[in-house]
N, C-alpha and C positions, 0 to 999 in steps of 0.2 A: 239411614232414617228408618224408624220403626214403621211397621206396616200400619197404615192409618185408614180404616174403613170410613167411608164418607157417603154422602147422599148421591142419588142417581143424578146424572147429567153434570156432575162437578168435574172440573178439569184436573182430577187426580185419579190414579189408578185404584181399582178396587177389584176384589175377586168376584167371580160370578156368583158364588154362594152368598157372599155378603150382600151383593147387589140384589139378588133374588129376595132375600129376607127383607131389605129395606123397601123394595117395591111392594111387598106384602103388607107393609104397614102404612103405605101411601106417601112415602117421603119423596117429594118431587121439586122442592124449592131449590132454586139455583142461586148460589151466593155470588156477591159481587166483590168479595174480599178474599185475598190469598193470605196464607198463614205467615208469609215472610214479608209482607208489605211494609214500607217505611212508615206509613201513616199510623200503623198500630204500634209503633215504638216512640211515639210522641205523646206528651201529656198536655191537656189543656188546663189542668188544675193549677191553682196558685194557692199558697198557704199563708198569704199575707193577711194578718188580723190586726185589729186595734190592740195596742199595748195593754189596755185595760182588760180586754177579753183574754189575752194571753196570761195575764197575772191571775185573773179569776179561775182560769182553767187549771192552773197549777194546784189549786185547792182540790179540784176534781180528781187530778192525778193521784193526790195524796189520800183520796178517799174521804175528804172532808166535804161531804155532799151538801150539807145544809148551808155551809158557808159559801160554797161555790155557786149553789143555786141562788142564794141571796145576792151574791155579787153580780151574777149575770143579770138577774131581774132588775137590779138598780141601773145597770148600763142600759138595758132596754127602755126603761122609763125616764132616762136622763134628759131627754129632749135634745140629744146631740144630733139627731137626724134619722130619717127612715132607714137608711142603709146600715148604720151601726146598730139600730134597734133590731133590724132583720137578722143581722149577724148574731146578736145576743140570743134572740128567740130560737135561731137554728141551733146554737150550741145547747140551749136548754132542752130542745127536743132530742138531741143525741144523748144528753145526760140521762134523761128519763128512759130512753131506749136502752141504754146500758144498764139501768137499774130495773128494767123490766116493767116500767110504768107506761104502758102503751097509750092509755087515754090522755095522760098528761103530755106524752110526746106529741100526740096528734094536736092537741090544743096549742102547744108552742109552735109547731110547724105551720099551723093555720095562721097564727099571729105573724110569723115571719113572712108568710105569703102576702098578707095584707100590707106589710110594710114594703115589700119588694116583689112585685108580680111578674118580673122579667128575669129572675135569676133561675136558670134551669136546675141548679143543684137543689134548691128548695123543693121544686116539683118532684125530682128523683127521690129525695129523702122522704117526702110525704107519701110517695107511692110505695116505698118499702115499709113504711109504718103501717099503711092501710093493709098491705098483704099480710103483715104480721098479725093484724087484728082479725083477719078473715074477711075484710071488706073488699072483695076482688073487683067488683064492677067499679067501684070508686077509684081503686088503684089504677085500673086500666085508663080510666078517664084522665087522671093526672099524668100518666105516661104519654098519652096522646097530646096533651097540652104542652108537655115538656119538648116533644119533637118539633113543635113550632118554633122553639127558641134555640135548639142546637141540633147538629147532626154529628157531633164529635163521637168518636168510637167509644170512649169510656162511658159516656152518658147512655148511648144507644144500647150497648151490650149489657150494662147494668140493668137497664129498663127491660131488655129482652129476657134477662134471667129472672127478674121479678115477675114478669108476665107469665113465663113458662112455669115457674113454681106455683103461682096462683091458679094457673089452669090445671096443673096436676092435682092440687089439693081439691079444687072444685070439680074435677072430672069433666072439663069442658070438651074433651075429645080432641083438642088441638095441641096440647102440650108436647107430645112426642115429636111432632113436626118442628116445634119451636126449639126443643132441645137439640134436635138433629141439625137444625140450621147453626145453632151455637157451636155444636160439635165440629162442624166442618169449616167454620170461619173464624173462631176465636181460639187461638193457641193457648190461652191462659185458662180455659175452662174445658179442655178436652176430657180430662179424667172425670170431672163432675158431670158433664152432660152425658158422657157415655154411661156412667152409672145410672143416671136418671132414666135414660132410654131403657136400659136393662131392667130397672125396677118397674117401670110401667108396663113393659112387655111381659114380665113375669107375673105381675098382678092380673094381667088379662087372662093368662092361662092359655092352654092349647099347645099343640106340638110346635107349630110355626112360631108362635110368640115366645115359647120357651127356648127355641133355637136362637132367635134374635137376642133374647135376654143373655144367653150364653156368650154369644159374639161380643156384646157390648160390655159385659161384666169383665170378660178377659181383656178387652180394650181399655177399660178403666184401670185395671191393674198394670197392663203394659205401660201406660202413660203415667201412672202414679202407683207405685208399689206399696204406698202407705195408705191407700184408700181401703180402710178396714171394712166399711159397709159393703164395698164390692166383693171383697174376699168372702165375707159372710154369705152374701147372696149367691156367689158362684159355688160355695160349698153345697148349698141347698139345691141349686140347679143340678150339679153333678149327681147328687143323691137321687133326685127325682128321675134323672135320666138312667139311673142304675149303673153309672160309672163309679163303682164303689172304691176303686183304687184311688181316683182323684178326689172323691168325696172324703175318704179317710184322711188324705193329706191336708185338704183345705180346712176340714172341720178340726183336725188336730192342731193346725196352726191357729185357728180362731180361738179354740178352747185354751190353748197355751197362753194366749194374751188376756183372755177373759174367762176365768174359771167360774164366775158367777152365771155364765150363760147356760141355762138349763136345757134349752133346746139343743145346743151343741153337745152337751153332755149326753142327752137322750139319743141323738144320732150316733155318737161315738159308741155308745152301748150296743146299739143295733148293729152297727158296722162291725164291731168286734166279733160278731157271730157269723159274719159273711166271709167268703173266701177272698182274701186280699193278697195279691201277688207279692207286694212289698209293704210290710207294716212299718218300715222305717218312715219317720216324718221327714220334714225338709232339714235333714242333718247330713253331715259329712261322715262317710265310713272309709276307713283305711285298712288295707291288708298288712302293710308293713311301713316302717319309717321312710320318709322321703328325703328329708335334709341329711340325715344319717350322721354326718360329721361336719365340724366347723372349728375355726381357730378361736378359742376362748379369749375375750378381751380382758386385758389386765385392768382391773378397776375395783375400787372398794365399794361402789354404789350398787347395792343389791336391791332388787325390786321383788316384793312379795305379793303374788297375785292369788287370791282365793278363786278357785275354779268352780264352775257349774253354779253360778248365781242365778236367782230367779229375777223376775221383772222388777222386784223391789230392791234389787242389788243385795239380796241376802243369800249367802252360799247354802245350797241344799246339802243335806247329808246323804252321801252315797250309800248304797246297800251292797254294791259290788262293782268291780271294774277289773280289767286285764291290763297287764304291762308287757311290753316287748321292747328290749333295749337293742340299739344298733351296735352296741359294744358290750364290754363287761359291765356288771351291775352289782353293787353291794348294798345289802339291807342292814340298817342300823337300828337298834333298839335304844331309846333314850337313856336307859339305865344300864343295859348290858353291853352296849356298843355293837360292834359287828356281830351278826348272827349267821349270815350265809352270803355266799356269792352266787351270781347267775351269769350265764353266758349270752352272747349275741344271738338274737333271734328266738330265745326261749320264752315261751308264754307262761306267765305266772298270774294266778287269779287271786285277788284279795277280796274277801267277803266279810261283811259285818255279822256279828253274832248277837242278836237281840237279847238272848237269855243272859249273857254276861256283860254286854256292853263293850266287848272286845272285838278283835279281828283275827282272821285266820288266813294264812297264804298257802295255796296249794299249787302243785305243778299241773301240767296238762293231762296227767294221768289220774288226777284226783288225790294225790298223795300229799299229806300235810307236811309243809316244810318249817312253818313257824306259826305260833299263836301267842297273842299278847292283848292286854287291856291298855298298854301304854302307847305313847306316840312312836311312830317309826319314821325313818327317812330312807328314801330310795335314791342312791347316789350313782350316777352313771360314770363310766370311764371318762376321763378328761377329754373334751371335745366330741363326745358322743351324745346321742339324744335318746329319749325314752318316749315310746308311743303308748298313750292311754287309750285302750279300746273297750268298746261296749259298756260304757258307764251306765249304771242304773240307780235310779232314786226310788222313792216310794211311789211317785206318780210320774207317769210317762211324759206329762205335759208341764212339769213345773220348772224345767230348765232346758237349755240347748244341750242335749246329750250327744253331741258330735264327738267322734274320735278326734284326738289332737296329739300332735307330736310336740314334745317339750325339751327345752334346754335347761340345764341346771338341776336342782335337787327338788324332789317331790316329797312333801311332808304329809303324812297321813295321821290325822288326829281322831281317834275313836271317841264316841260319847254315848249317851243313852239312846240316841235316835239314829245314829249312823256315823259315817266318816267325813270329816271335813278335809278337803284336799287343797293344799297351798303349794304353789310352784315358786321357788326362790331362784332367781337367775340374775346375772349381771344385766343391768339396765340396757347397756349398748348391744347386748346379744339378742334381747327380745324386742327391742325397739322397732325393727322393720316389720315384725308381725303385728305389733300394736298399731302400726300405721295402716294396716290392711283395709280396715273398714273405711277410713277417711279417704285413702288413696284410691279406693274402687271407683269413686266418682271422678277422679282425675284422669287426664289423658296422658299421664306419664311424662309430663313436662319436667325437665331436669332441675331447673332453678326453683320452681314452685315446690318440688319434692324436697329439696334441700331445706327450704324455709320451714316446711311442715315438720321435717325431722327435728329441727332446732326447737320449734314450738312445742311439739309433743314431748321431747326430752325435758324441756324446762317445766312443763306441767307435771310430768311424772317425778321429777326431782323435788318439786314442791310437795307432792303427796308423800314422798319418802320422808321429807323433813317434818311435815305436819303430823304424820301418823307413825313416827319413829317408834313409839312405845306400844303400838297396837300389833295384833297378830298378823295382820296383812295390811298392805298400803292400798290396794285397789282390788276390785273383783274383775272377772273376765267379761262383764256386761256393761262396763262404763260407757256412757254415751260418747259415740264417735270414736271409741277405741276398743271395740269388742275384740277379745283375745281368743281365737280358736285354734291356737297352736302356731308353731313356727312353720308348719306346712303351708300356711296361708301367706307368707311373706313373698314379696315380688323382688325380682332382681333390681328393679329401679329403686325400691325402697332400701335394699341392702346397700346400693351404691351411694344413696343420698345420706345414709347414716355414716358410711365410712368417710365420705368427703367432709363431713361436719363433726367428726368424732369429738366428744366431750364439750362441745360448745353449747352455751345456754344464754337465754335472754335474761337480763337483770330486771326482772319484774316479779313481784310477789304473787300476782294473779294472772297467769297466762292461760288464756282460754282460746277455743277455736270452734268453728262450725262449718258445715260443708257448703251450703249455698246461701247466697246473700242477695238481698234486694238493695235498695239504695243506700241506707244508712245502717251502721252497726250501733250497738248500744252505747258505745263511747263517742258516737257522733261522726265517726270517720265515714266519708262518702265513697261508694264504689262507682261513682260517676262524676266526671269533671263538670258536666253540665247540669248537675242536680240543682233543683230549685231549693232555696233556703226553706227549712221546715221548723215550725214551732208547734208544740203540742196544743191542740184543743180537741174536745170530743168529736167535732165534725171533721177536723183535719186528719185524724187518724183513718177515718172512713175514706176520705179522699185519697189518702196515701195508699191504702191497701187496694183500692180498685183502680189506681192509676196505672197507665201504661209504663213499662220499663223504658228508660231512655236508650237511645241508639248506642251510646258509649258505656253502657253498663258493663263493668269488668266481668261479671259472672254470667253474661248471656250465653246460652247454649248455641252450638252450631246448628243443631236440629231444631226447627221451629216447633216441633211437637214435644219437646223435652223441657218444658218450663216448670214442671211440677214441683221441683225443689225450691223454686224462687217465688212462684205465685201458685197458690193451691186454694181448693175449696172443697168442703166436706158437708154432706147432708146427713145429720145423725137423728136417729130415732130417740125421742125423749125416754121411752120405756127402757132402752138399754142404759142410758145415763142414770135413770132412776135406780136401776138394779145395782149398778156398780156403786153409786153413792150410798145406798142403803147397806151395802156390805161393809162400809167404813163406819157409818153412824146411822141409826134408825131415824130417818127424817120423814118417812111416809111418802105420799105421792108428791112429785115435784110440781111446784106452781110457777117457778120462774128461775132464771139464771142471771145473776148479777155480776158485772165486772166491777169489783169493789175498789181496786186501785191499780194504777199502771205506772210505768216508768216515764221519764220525760220524753221517751221516744214512742210512748203508747204501748209498750209490751205489758201484757197482763201479769201482774205480781200477786194478785189476790182475787180469787173467784169465790162467789157465794152461791151455793145450790140451795134454793129456797124450797122447803117442804112444808106439808100441812102440819106435821108434828114438831119439826125443828129445822134448823138450817145447818148446812155443812160448810164451814169456812175452810178454804184450801189456799195455802200459800206456797206449797212446795211444787216446784215445776213438774216433777215426775208425776205427782198425784193429779195435778191439773190435766195432764195429757192422758192419764189412765182413765179418769172418771169421764172425760169427754169422749175420747176415742180409743179406749183400751190400750193406751200407750203409743198409738200411731199418729196422733196429732203432731204435725211436723214441727211446730214452734209455739212460742207464747206471744207471737205478734199476729193478733187476729181481732176481728169483731164478731160479735154474736148477734144473729138476727133470729128472733124466736118466731114460731108459727103456731097459731091457735086455731082450732076448729071448734066454733062455739066458745065455750069456757074451757075446753080441754086443751092443755099444752101437749102438742103432738111432736113437733120436730124443731130442730135448730139448723140454721145454715151457718157454718164458720167460713169466713172469707179471710185468708191469711197470706203472709209472705215469709220467705226464707225458712231457715231450719234452726232448731235448738233455741238457745237463749240469745243468739245474735251478738255474742260478745267476743271481741279480739280478732283473731286471724280467720279470714274466710278463704277456704280452699279454692273454691271456684274463682274468687276474686284474684288470688295469687296466680292462678293460670292466666287470667286476663292481663295481669301485669307482665308476666313473662312474655306473652304474645307481643307486648309492646316494647320488648327488648330489655326489661329490667332483670337485674341479677337477684340472687336470693337475698343479698344483703339489703338492696333497695326495696325488696318486697317486704322484708321485716321492718324496715324503717318506715314504710308506708302505714303498716298496721300498728306499729309500736313506736310512734315518735317520742323521742326523749329517752327511750330505754337503750340499754347497751348490750353488748355480748362479752361474755367472759368464758374462759376455758379452765377446767379444773386440772388438766394436764396439757401437754403440748398438742394443740389441735392439728388436724391434717392440713388446714389452710390457716394462714396467719390472718386472724380477723381482729384481734385485740390483745391487749396485754393481760396476762392471767391475773394480775394484781389490780387492774384498773377497770372502772365501770364506764368505758368510753360509749359515746353515742354511736349508734350503728351507722357505719359509713364504709365507703370503699377505701381500702389501704393498699 
């Protein structure tokens, strides 16, 4: 279990240093809840709605807001009874909250409360709307009324969070204690509450408060490595503490994700003049090849991977790099053919020549071995690898410049700006390395790994087919399958690939994601006890704040490691505004609108409203970039805005699972294996109706090479 700093007098261990820091801020509340209690794994929410409300909500999901609002208003005034009118008014409140129309949201939730004065959810919703509007006293009053109606965990802790944020914004002096209580008693909000404690401590200033901020910023990142605001805060803390080595790394990481961050750029400029022991950022450095040799798989399926892609999946143009082969190496010019050979362990440096748009190859003594403006290929001896070392682009932060060991051929394509590097290799030979990012979150379960190997192979085969005429099929920064070289492959992944050699799923769109909440985008449940879900604007809020069920397949063993499944981020609107304006000049942001969602409530279309113009975003990667510099975990979230007066200050994102939530869930596959399922049954669970085929004789007999059989045991 990760080290988990908590409040004084709590029945969990903590270090003397952390304890002293928390005493200094006055944290003394004793929780009555443990992080692994059964009662915080049960949900009191129901998603049952009137069929008419569900039908009207479908128009909301499609972004047909006027029709949706009109339909819900008709239901409210239909005279069918107070309860259905209350439901309709509640939905209207959440519609306007999604659109950023807070006054209208308040009017509708007031109406809902008049129709049904004993529904705690209405009180909870009203309190959040009031906090958003900056009406903190009124919000607290609603929360107190709600507590007379329910003591359920979901309600109480959502209320605590709303109250803590209200206290922080209004500076009531009590919010740190409230966040500390949440931090120590709610496993689903550890990362967020740790960050909030760190932020408040940092803003107070002074040596002790800065030390407390450091502890909790580190804890926020320990429990949720995607908490970008925590990383940004920690970078500044390290800088102020004159820990320049750490500040260099953290600010480098922050700037690499958000090059619009002027403060990060300024800090990096200052740090570049300091004495830094190690100027390498969070990258891998290798002295020599690790894998060195392998048995090449006979196959016609070649995968072309563009290396050193940026966050927008565009390969950067290298200015120079070194190569070291584990065996013999031959260099080919596209016109001249073979130009020279090199031996094992010999370092060759390939540099771009801006004046000519060509490249030059030199040995370790600086002697020129070859120069050309044409494309070249670096071909290792069969079964040997090439190590690419010290790659350099125009900007240190534009890509992950880790050293990487490669199988297959390296193509170097010079142009006016630099060199494009493409690695061409047999799919089966690089598949274990492409599994590395996804498998890093797995506990090396054999059957789940086999299933993942087949899923990823199938997805890559689809990419090879769909991009057959393009220069490359994928980049090395694709979501969930980052490729940092075969040096990253695990023995378990290699075995999984070998056990399922050449086996594919017969599905044209195979996708996967690492951590899953209850439902995936196709409607497959990761819990046998899951309650039936139908999308409405209020139901998606209930779903996201609900407790995960006891039988959730993806549940972590460690109660402090829920961040991949349930997460929350507190973003500064100024940062979102800066990133949005780098794409389109929209001026100061006035609101954020969830413009359309899927039938499972995942955000498909986000509108950033500005004084000059609006930015419409429908691309998943762009949504996560504008909101959280690419660190927002998924598109399954709700947005709660916060205003101070008329100024739009912050947003809270409450979300679940990772990625687009489509297809195969890695953590869910592990859960199925724990229940005794084989990899075939795991695939059958996530791809019902699909089949398995093999392009050559597979290692295990799973289906006929010519048939599209449904996945089953044979």
